[in-house]
DOSE-651924 format. One record per residue: residue in one letter; x, y, z of N, C-alpha, C in turn. Coordinates in steps of 0.2 Angstrom, whole numbers. Example, Ala and Ser with C-alpha at 12.3 -4.5 7.8 and 13.67 -1.06 7.14 Angstrom:
BEGIN
A;66;-28;39;62;-22;39;66;-16;39
S;64;-11;35;68;-5;36;64;0;39
END
This chain:
BEGIN
M;-13;108;-66;-12;107;-59;-16;102;-56
A;-14;99;-51;-17;93;-48;-15;93;-40
G;-18;88;-37;-16;86;-30;-20;90;-25
R;-22;86;-20;-25;89;-14;-21;92;-10
G;-14;90;-10;-10;94;-6;-7;100;-9
G;-10;102;-13;-8;108;-17;-14;110;-20
G;38;24;-50;43;25;-51;48;24;-56
A;50;29;-53;55;26;-58;52;20;-60
F;54;17;-65;51;11;-68;51;6;-63
A;50;9;-57;50;5;-51;49;-2;-51
L;54;-5;-49;54;-12;-49;48;-15;-51
V;48;-19;-56;42;-22;-58;38;-25;-52
A;42;-27;-47;38;-29;-41;34;-23;-38
L;36;-17;-38;33;-12;-35;26;-11;-39
C;26;-13;-45;20;-12;-49;14;-15;-46
M;16;-21;-44;10;-25;-41;7;-22;-35
L;11;-17;-32;9;-14;-27;2;-13;-27
E;-1;-16;-21;-8;-15;-21;-9;-8;-21
L;-5;-4;-20;-6;3;-21;-10;5;-27
A;-7;2;-32;-11;3;-38;-18;2;-38
L;-20;-4;-35;-27;-5;-35;-31;-3;-29
H;-28;-2;-24;-32;0;-18;-35;6;-20
V;-33;10;-25;-36;16;-27;-43;14;-30
A;-44;7;-31;-50;5;-33;-56;6;-28
S;-56;12;-25;-61;13;-20;-68;14;-23
A;-73;15;-19;-80;16;-21;-82;23;-23
A;-88;24;-24;-91;30;-26;-88;36;-22
P;-86;42;-26;-83;47;-23;-88;51;-18
G;-85;55;-14;-89;59;-10;-85;64;-6
P;-88;67;-1;-84;72;3;-79;68;7
A;-74;71;9;-69;68;14;-72;68;20
P;-71;62;24;-74;61;31;-71;67;35
A;-75;68;40;-73;73;45;-67;70;49
P;-62;73;51;-57;70;55;-59;67;61
A;-56;62;64;-59;59;70;-57;63;76
P;-61;63;81;-60;67;87;-53;66;89
E;-50;71;92;-43;71;94;-43;66;100
G;-38;61;100;-37;56;105;-41;50;104
L;-44;49;98;-48;43;96;-43;37;96
V;-37;38;93;-31;34;94;-25;38;95
P;-21;36;100;-15;40;101;-10;40;96
A;-9;35;92;-4;34;87;-6;29;82
I;-3;30;76;-4;25;70;3;23;68
F;3;16;67;9;13;65;8;10;58
V;13;11;53;11;9;47;17;4;44
F;14;-2;41;19;-7;39;17;-9;32
G;22;-11;28;20;-13;21;25;-11;16
D;22;-9;10;26;-8;4;26;-1;2
S;27;0;-5;27;7;-7;20;10;-8
T;15;7;-7;9;10;-6;8;15;0
V;12;13;5;12;17;11;19;20;13
D;24;18;9;31;21;11;31;28;11
V;34;32;16;34;39;15;42;41;16
G;46;37;14;53;39;13;58;34;16
N;56;28;18;61;23;21;66;21;15
N;63;20;9;68;17;4;73;22;2
N;71;29;2;76;34;0;82;34;5
K;82;30;11;87;30;15;91;23;15
L;88;19;10;91;12;9;97;12;5
R;103;11;8;109;11;4;109;4;0
G;112;5;-6;112;0;-11;106;-2;-15
C;101;2;-13;94;0;-17;94;4;-23
K;92;1;-29;92;4;-35;88;10;-35
A;89;14;-40;85;20;-40;78;19;-42
E;77;13;-45;70;11;-47;66;10;-41
C;69;9;-35;65;7;-29;65;13;-24
R;67;18;-27;67;24;-22;63;30;-26
A;59;33;-22;55;39;-25;59;45;-24
N;64;45;-28;69;51;-27;70;55;-32
Y;65;56;-37;65;61;-42;60;66;-40
P;61;72;-43;57;78;-41;49;77;-43
Q;48;72;-48;41;71;-49;37;68;-44
Y;41;64;-39;38;61;-33;37;66;-28
G;31;69;-27;30;74;-23;28;81;-26
V;28;81;-32;27;87;-36;21;91;-33
D;16;88;-31;10;91;-28;9;91;-21
Y;15;89;-17;15;88;-10;15;95;-7
P;12;97;-2;12;104;0;19;106;2
S;21;112;-1;27;115;1;33;111;0
S;33;106;-5;38;102;-6;43;105;-11
R;49;105;-9;55;107;-13;59;101;-15
A;58;95;-13;62;89;-14;58;83;-14
P;60;78;-17;56;72;-17;54;70;-9
T;48;67;-8;46;66;-1;47;59;0
G;49;54;-4;50;47;-3;43;44;-4
R;38;47;-6;32;44;-7;31;42;-15
F;29;36;-17;28;34;-23;21;37;-26
S;21;44;-26;15;47;-28;17;54;-30
N;12;58;-33;13;65;-35;12;69;-29
G;9;67;-24;8;70;-17;7;66;-11
K;2;66;-8;1;61;-2;-1;54;-5
N;0;50;0;-2;43;-2;-7;40;3
L;-9;34;3;-14;31;6;-13;31;14
A;-7;30;16;-6;31;23;-7;38;26
D;-5;43;22;-6;50;24;-14;51;25
Y;-18;49;20;-25;51;21;-29;47;26
I;-27;41;28;-29;37;33;-28;41;40
A;-21;43;40;-19;47;46;-23;53;47
I;-24;57;41;-27;63;41;-35;62;44
F;-38;57;41;-45;56;43;-45;54;51
L;-40;51;54;-39;50;61;-38;56;65
G;-36;61;62;-35;68;66;-28;70;66
F;-23;66;62;-16;68;62;-15;72;56
D;-9;76;56;-7;80;50;-6;76;44
E;-3;70;44;-1;66;39;1;59;42
S;4;55;37;7;49;40;13;51;45
P;14;46;50;19;47;54;26;47;50
P;31;50;52;37;50;48;40;43;47
A;44;42;42;48;36;40;53;34;46
Y;53;28;48;57;26;53;65;28;52
H;67;27;46;74;28;44;75;36;43
S;70;40;44;72;47;44;73;50;51
L;72;46;56;72;48;63;79;47;65
P;82;51;69;88;50;73;87;45;78
A;92;41;80;92;36;85;88;38;91
K;90;44;94;87;46;100;79;49;99
G;77;49;92;71;52;91;65;46;90
V;67;40;90;63;35;89;58;34;95
V;60;33;101;56;32;106;51;38;107
P;53;44;107;48;50;108;43;50;102
Q;45;48;96;40;48;90;35;42;91
M;37;37;94;32;31;95;26;33;99
K;26;39;102;20;41;106;15;43;101
S;16;45;95;11;47;90;12;43;84
G;17;38;83;17;34;78;23;34;73
V;25;29;70;30;28;65;28;24;59
N;31;26;53;30;22;47;36;18;46
F;35;12;46;40;7;44;40;4;37
A;36;6;33;35;3;26;40;4;22
S;41;-1;17;47;-1;13;45;-3;6
G;45;1;1;43;0;-6;47;-6;-9
G;43;-11;-12;45;-17;-15;45;-23;-10
S;44;-22;-4;43;-27;1;37;-31;0
G;37;-37;3;31;-42;3;31;-46;9
L;26;-51;8;25;-56;14;31;-61;14
Q;34;-62;9;40;-67;9;46;-63;10
E;51;-66;13;57;-62;15;61;-59;9
N;62;-63;4;66;-61;-2;62;-57;-7
T;56;-55;-6;52;-52;-11;55;-45;-12
G;56;-42;-18;60;-36;-19;67;-37;-21
L;70;-42;-19;77;-43;-20;79;-42;-27
L;76;-46;-32;78;-45;-39;77;-38;-42
P;72;-35;-41;71;-29;-44;75;-23;-41
C;76;-24;-34;79;-18;-30;87;-19;-30
G;89;-25;-31;97;-26;-31;99;-28;-24
R;95;-28;-19;97;-30;-12;90;-30;-9
P;90;-34;-3;84;-34;1;81;-27;3
V;75;-26;2;72;-20;5;70;-22;12
Y;67;-17;16;65;-18;23;60;-23;23
S;61;-29;24;56;-34;23;51;-33;29
M;45;-37;29;41;-37;35;44;-39;41
T;48;-44;40;52;-46;46;56;-40;49
D;60;-37;45;64;-31;47;59;-26;50
Q;54;-24;47;49;-19;50;47;-21;57
L;45;-27;58;42;-29;64;48;-29;69
E;54;-31;67;60;-31;72;61;-24;74
K;61;-19;70;62;-12;72;56;-10;77
F;50;-12;75;45;-10;79;45;-13;86
T;46;-19;87;47;-22;93;53;-20;97
A;58;-18;94;64;-15;98;62;-9;101
A;58;-5;97;56;2;99;51;1;105
V;47;-4;105;42;-5;110;46;-7;117
Q;51;-11;116;55;-13;122;59;-7;125
M;61;-2;120;65;3;123;60;8;127
M;53;8;125;48;12;129;47;9;136
G;48;3;137;47;0;143;39;-1;145
D;37;-1;151;31;-3;153;26;3;151
D;28;9;150;24;14;148;20;13;141
S;23;8;137;20;7;130;14;3;130
D;12;-1;135;7;-6;135;0;-2;133
D;-2;3;136;-8;6;135;-8;9;128
L;-3;13;127;-2;16;120;-3;12;114
I;1;6;114;1;1;109;-6;-2;108
S;-9;-4;113;-16;-7;113;-21;-2;110
R;-20;4;111;-26;9;109;-24;12;102
S;-18;10;99;-16;13;93;-18;9;87
L;-18;12;81;-20;9;75;-14;6;71
F;-15;0;69;-9;-3;65;-12;-4;58
F;-9;0;53;-11;0;46;-6;-3;42
I;-9;-9;38;-4;-13;35;-7;-14;27
S;-2;-13;23;-3;-13;16;2;-17;12
V;1;-24;11;7;-28;9;4;-34;5
G;8;-37;1;6;-43;-2;6;-43;-10
S;5;-37;-13;5;-36;-20;11;-38;-24
N;17;-36;-21;23;-38;-24;25;-45;-24
D;22;-49;-19;23;-56;-19;19;-59;-25
L;13;-56;-26;9;-59;-32;12;-57;-39
F;15;-51;-39;18;-49;-46;24;-53;-47
E;28;-54;-43;34;-58;-44;33;-65;-46
Y;28;-68;-43;26;-75;-44;22;-75;-51
A;18;-70;-53;14;-70;-59;18;-68;-65
Y;23;-65;-64;27;-62;-70;29;-68;-74
P;28;-68;-81;29;-73;-85;37;-76;-86
W;40;-77;-81;46;-81;-81;45;-88;-84
P;50;-92;-86;48;-99;-87;45;-102;-81
T;39;-105;-82;35;-108;-77;38;-114;-75
P;40;-115;-68;42;-122;-66;36;-127;-67
P;37;-133;-69;32;-138;-70;28;-139;-64
N;31;-139;-58;27;-141;-52;24;-135;-48
R;23;-129;-51;21;-123;-48;14;-124;-46
N;12;-122;-39;6;-124;-36;3;-117;-33
D;-2;-114;-37;-4;-107;-35;-7;-108;-28
T;-11;-113;-26;-14;-113;-20;-9;-114;-14
A;-4;-118;-15;1;-118;-10;5;-112;-9
F;6;-108;-15;10;-102;-14;5;-97;-10
L;-1;-96;-12;-5;-92;-8;-6;-94;-1
G;-7;-100;0;-7;-102;7;-1;-100;11
C;5;-101;8;11;-99;11;11;-91;13
L;9;-87;8;8;-80;10;4;-79;16
V;-2;-82;16;-7;-81;21;-4;-83;28
D;0;-89;28;4;-91;34;9;-86;36
H;12;-83;32;17;-77;34;13;-72;37
Y;8;-70;33;4;-64;36;1;-65;43
K;-1;-71;44;-4;-73;51;2;-73;56
T;8;-75;54;13;-75;59;15;-67;61
Y;15;-63;56;17;-56;57;11;-53;62
L;5;-54;61;0;-52;65;0;-54;72
Q;2;-61;73;3;-64;79;9;-60;83
E;14;-59;79;20;-55;82;18;-48;85
L;14;-45;81;12;-38;83;7;-38;89
Y;3;-43;89;-2;-44;94;2;-46;101
A;7;-50;100;12;-51;106;15;-45;108
A;16;-40;104;20;-34;106;15;-29;109
G;8;-31;109;3;-26;112;-2;-24;107
A;-1;-25;100;-6;-22;95;-13;-26;96
R;-18;-22;95;-25;-24;96;-29;-22;90
K;-28;-17;87;-32;-14;81;-28;-14;75
F;-31;-18;70;-27;-19;64;-32;-17;58
S;-29;-13;54;-32;-11;48;-28;-14;42
I;-31;-19;38;-28;-23;33;-30;-21;26
V;-26;-19;22;-28;-17;15;-25;-23;11
S;-30;-27;8;-28;-33;5;-26;-31;-2
P;-22;-35;-5;-19;-34;-12;-25;-34;-17
S;-25;-29;-21;-31;-27;-26;-29;-31;-32
L;-32;-29;-38;-31;-32;-44;-25;-30;-47
V;-20;-33;-45;-13;-31;-46;-11;-31;-53
G;-15;-34;-57;-13;-35;-65;-16;-29;-69
C;-19;-24;-65;-22;-18;-69;-17;-12;-69
C;-12;-12;-66;-8;-6;-66;-5;-5;-73
P;-3;1;-75;0;1;-82;5;-4;-84
S;10;-4;-80;16;-9;-82;13;-16;-83
Q;8;-18;-79;6;-25;-80;1;-26;-86
R;-2;-21;-88;-6;-21;-94;-1;-22;-100
A;5;-18;-99;10;-19;-104;13;-26;-104
V;14;-29;-98;16;-36;-98;12;-41;-101
A;5;-40;-100;0;-44;-103;0;-44;-111
V;1;-38;-113;1;-37;-121;8;-40;-124
T;13;-39;-120;20;-41;-123;21;-48;-122
H;18;-51;-117;19;-59;-116;12;-62;-117
N;11;-66;-122;6;-70;-124;-1;-67;-123
N;-2;-61;-122;-8;-57;-123;-13;-60;-118
D;-11;-61;-111;-15;-64;-106;-19;-59;-103
T;-24;-57;-106;-28;-51;-103;-35;-54;-101
D;-38;-50;-96;-44;-52;-93;-50;-47;-96
E;-55;-47;-93;-61;-43;-95;-60;-35;-94
F;-55;-33;-90;-53;-26;-90;-47;-25;-94
N;-44;-29;-98;-38;-28;-102;-32;-28;-97
C;-32;-31;-92;-27;-31;-87;-23;-38;-87
F;-18;-39;-84;-14;-45;-84;-18;-50;-80
G;-21;-55;-84;-25;-60;-81;-23;-64;-76
A;-17;-67;-77;-14;-72;-72;-13;-68;-65
A;-11;-62;-65;-10;-59;-59;-16;-57;-55
N;-21;-55;-59;-28;-54;-56;-31;-60;-53
K;-30;-65;-56;-33;-72;-54;-30;-73;-47
L;-24;-72;-46;-21;-73;-39;-24;-68;-34
S;-25;-62;-36;-28;-57;-31;-35;-60;-29
R;-39;-62;-34;-46;-64;-32;-46;-70;-28
Q;-41;-75;-28;-40;-81;-24;-38;-79;-17
L;-33;-74;-17;-30;-72;-10;-35;-69;-5
Y;-39;-64;-8;-43;-60;-3;-47;-65;2
P;-51;-70;-1;-55;-74;4;-51;-78;9
M;-44;-79;7;-40;-83;11;-38;-79;17
I;-36;-72;15;-34;-68;21;-40;-66;25
D;-46;-66;22;-52;-65;26;-53;-71;31
S;-53;-77;29;-53;-82;33;-48;-83;39
M;-42;-81;37;-37;-81;42;-38;-76;47
L;-40;-70;45;-42;-65;50;-48;-67;55
Q;-53;-70;52;-58;-72;56;-56;-77;61
G;-51;-81;59;-48;-86;64;-44;-83;70
L;-40;-78;68;-36;-75;73;-41;-71;78
N;-46;-68;75;-50;-64;79;-54;-68;84
A;-55;-75;83;-58;-79;87;-53;-82;92
D;-47;-82;90;-42;-85;95;-38;-80;99
L;-38;-74;97;-34;-69;101;-38;-64;104
D;-38;-64;111;-43;-60;115;-41;-53;114
G;-47;-49;112;-46;-42;112;-44;-40;105
M;-42;-44;100;-40;-42;94;-46;-40;90
N;-45;-34;86;-51;-32;81;-47;-30;75
Y;-51;-30;69;-48;-29;63;-53;-26;58
S;-51;-22;53;-54;-20;47;-51;-22;41
L;-54;-26;37;-51;-29;31;-55;-25;25
S;-51;-23;20;-53;-20;14;-54;-25;8
D;-59;-25;5;-60;-30;-1;-58;-26;-7
S;-51;-25;-7;-48;-21;-13;-50;-24;-20
V;-51;-30;-20;-53;-33;-27;-60;-31;-29
G;-64;-31;-24;-71;-28;-25;-71;-21;-27
M;-67;-17;-24;-67;-10;-25;-64;-9;-32
A;-59;-12;-34;-56;-12;-40;-60;-14;-46
Q;-64;-19;-45;-69;-21;-50;-74;-16;-52
M;-76;-13;-46;-81;-8;-47;-78;-2;-52
V;-72;0;-50;-69;6;-54;-68;4;-61
F;-65;-2;-62;-63;-4;-69;-69;-5;-73
A;-74;-8;-70;-80;-10;-74;-84;-4;-76
S;-83;2;-73;-86;8;-75;-81;13;-79
G;-75;10;-80;-70;14;-84;-68;20;-80
G;-69;20;-73;-67;25;-69;-72;30;-67
K;-78;30;-71;-83;34;-70;-86;34;-63
A;-86;28;-60;-89;28;-53;-85;32;-48
V;-79;34;-50;-76;38;-45;-73;44;-48
N;-76;46;-54;-74;52;-57;-67;52;-60
L;-64;47;-61;-57;46;-64;-58;45;-72
T;-55;48;-76;-56;47;-83;-51;43;-87
V;-45;42;-83;-40;38;-86;-38;33;-81
V;-39;27;-83;-38;22;-78;-33;16;-80
D;-30;18;-86;-25;13;-89;-18;15;-90
T;-17;22;-90;-11;25;-92;-8;29;-87
A;-1;29;-86;2;33;-81;2;40;-83
C;2;44;-78;2;52;-78;9;54;-79
C;13;52;-75;20;53;-76;23;48;-81
A;23;50;-87;23;45;-92;30;44;-95
G;32;38;-97;38;36;-101;35;36;-108
T;39;33;-112;38;32;-119;35;25;-121
G;34;21;-116;31;14;-117;24;14;-118
R;21;9;-120;14;8;-120;10;9;-113
F;5;12;-113;1;14;-107;5;19;-102
G;10;22;-106;14;27;-102;19;24;-98
V;21;18;-99;26;14;-95;33;17;-96
G;37;18;-91;44;20;-92;46;24;-85
Q;51;26;-85;54;29;-79;50;36;-77
C;48;37;-71;45;43;-69;51;47;-66
N;55;50;-71;61;53;-69;61;60;-72
T;66;64;-72;67;71;-74;65;71;-82
S;65;66;-85;64;67;-93;56;65;-94
A;53;62;-89;46;60;-90;41;66;-91
K;36;65;-95;31;71;-96;25;70;-91
L;23;75;-88;18;75;-83;11;77;-87
C;6;73;-85;-1;75;-88;-3;82;-84
P;-7;86;-88;-9;92;-84;-15;91;-80
N;-18;86;-81;-25;85;-77;-24;79;-72
R;-20;80;-67;-18;74;-63;-23;71;-59
D;-28;75;-57;-34;73;-53;-38;68;-58
D;-37;68;-64;-41;63;-68;-38;56;-69
F;-32;56;-67;-29;49;-68;-29;45;-62
M;-29;39;-63;-29;34;-58;-22;32;-56
F;-17;32;-61;-11;30;-60;-6;36;-61
W;-1;36;-56;4;41;-56;10;39;-61
D;12;33;-59;18;30;-64;15;23;-66
G;20;19;-68;18;13;-71;15;8;-65
F;16;10;-59;14;5;-54;10;8;-48
H;10;15;-47;7;18;-41;1;22;-43
P;-4;23;-38;-9;28;-40;-7;35;-39
T;-11;39;-41;-10;46;-40;-13;48;-33
E;-11;54;-31;-14;57;-24;-21;56;-24
E;-25;58;-30;-32;58;-30;-35;51;-29
A;-32;47;-32;-34;40;-32;-33;37;-25
S;-28;39;-22;-27;37;-15;-32;40;-10
F;-33;46;-11;-38;50;-7;-45;46;-8
L;-47;44;-14;-53;41;-15;-53;34;-11
A;-48;31;-12;-47;24;-8;-48;25;-1
A;-45;30;2;-45;31;9;-52;33;12
I;-55;37;8;-62;38;10;-66;32;11
E;-65;27;6;-69;21;7;-67;17;13
I;-60;16;14;-57;12;19;-59;15;26
F;-60;21;26;-61;25;33;-69;24;34
G;-73;25;29;-80;26;31;-85;22;27
D;-83;16;24;-87;12;20;-92;9;25
T;-98;8;23;-104;6;27;-105;-2;27
G;-101;-5;24;-101;-13;24;-101;-16;18
K;-100;-13;12;-99;-16;6;-92;-19;4
Y;-87;-15;6;-80;-17;4;-76;-17;11
L;-78;-15;16;-74;-16;22;-78;-20;27
H;-74;-25;30;-77;-31;34;-72;-32;40
P;-75;-33;46;-82;-33;48;-84;-25;50
M;-79;-21;49;-80;-14;51;-75;-9;47
N;-77;-3;47;-72;2;43;-67;4;49
V;-62;8;46;-57;11;51;-60;16;56
R;-64;20;54;-67;24;59;-70;20;65
Q;-74;15;63;-77;11;69;-71;7;73
L;-66;5;69;-61;1;72;-57;6;77
A;-56;12;75;-52;16;79;-56;18;85
A;-63;18;85;-67;20;90;-68;15;96
L;-66;9;95;-66;4;100;-62;5;106
END
């Protein structure tokens, strides 16, 4: 048994999902007390499968690998009789951040709402995230078989909903929290050992990602957003599928026996995002943000072999296939480990509910080691 609430070989891009590494949170402790009711009126969620709560299950033409549509996804979710659309055995990172803010769980997936239900739901929040998406428009296209809901799509749906709300939206949007977890899929697809173009420039690639990120944040600000919680890509090379990639292809492993090329990109990207946010904060009146140093959190976890957060298995999937590190499809034929709260990874790409819970504790209440310039509790209280 496992789970506090009680993919599929998911596109290799999903693996990179920071989700896998956001779980690299710091020392465990009791869950923060929920925020006082009314601290933020709503939470809006954007990004990839680390925070998707069902949008991809509604995506026609999307490969099964990109949808959390097997019974194993949500096996520990409270009262769940069907897959929840979360790439987890239970709740995910967006759920726990929402819970700590005083909500029951993440707001519902945008594509689970009837057309007439979007505007009423905006009053407490909507989840626009889509597994496999990235900062670049075509990220996720190859593994998913068709474009997923890109960040551009997600923002277009949000801004359209804000416009339908009319003038009543201004105060609501400015006081709400915008929770964003994206970028890992871009790193994974770039780092994967395809034949390397002779003119590939890592610095230029990462700079392009940061430029995209900046544009999305500016668009959200223009729509009224003021409070941004940013989960940076973590050590994307350490999820089970990427450990397997490192061993299979030229044995490119780092000090944690993870895929070195991917982790190198993660370490370069974080300070670039940090610098970009500092610049926006200076330029945009009233903008405030909280940025997680997911790389630092991950390094702490892997350096201790998981002992720092009471996780005993940090390299193998709990919903295991037959491949090395338990890599394979987390489908009806997969074997489930009995001690799920001991595992960092649920499948080859994503963290367990327990790992997401531990990460959320840090993101919400960290005292300055991994969250800058403030944590989410402090951000919400502004």
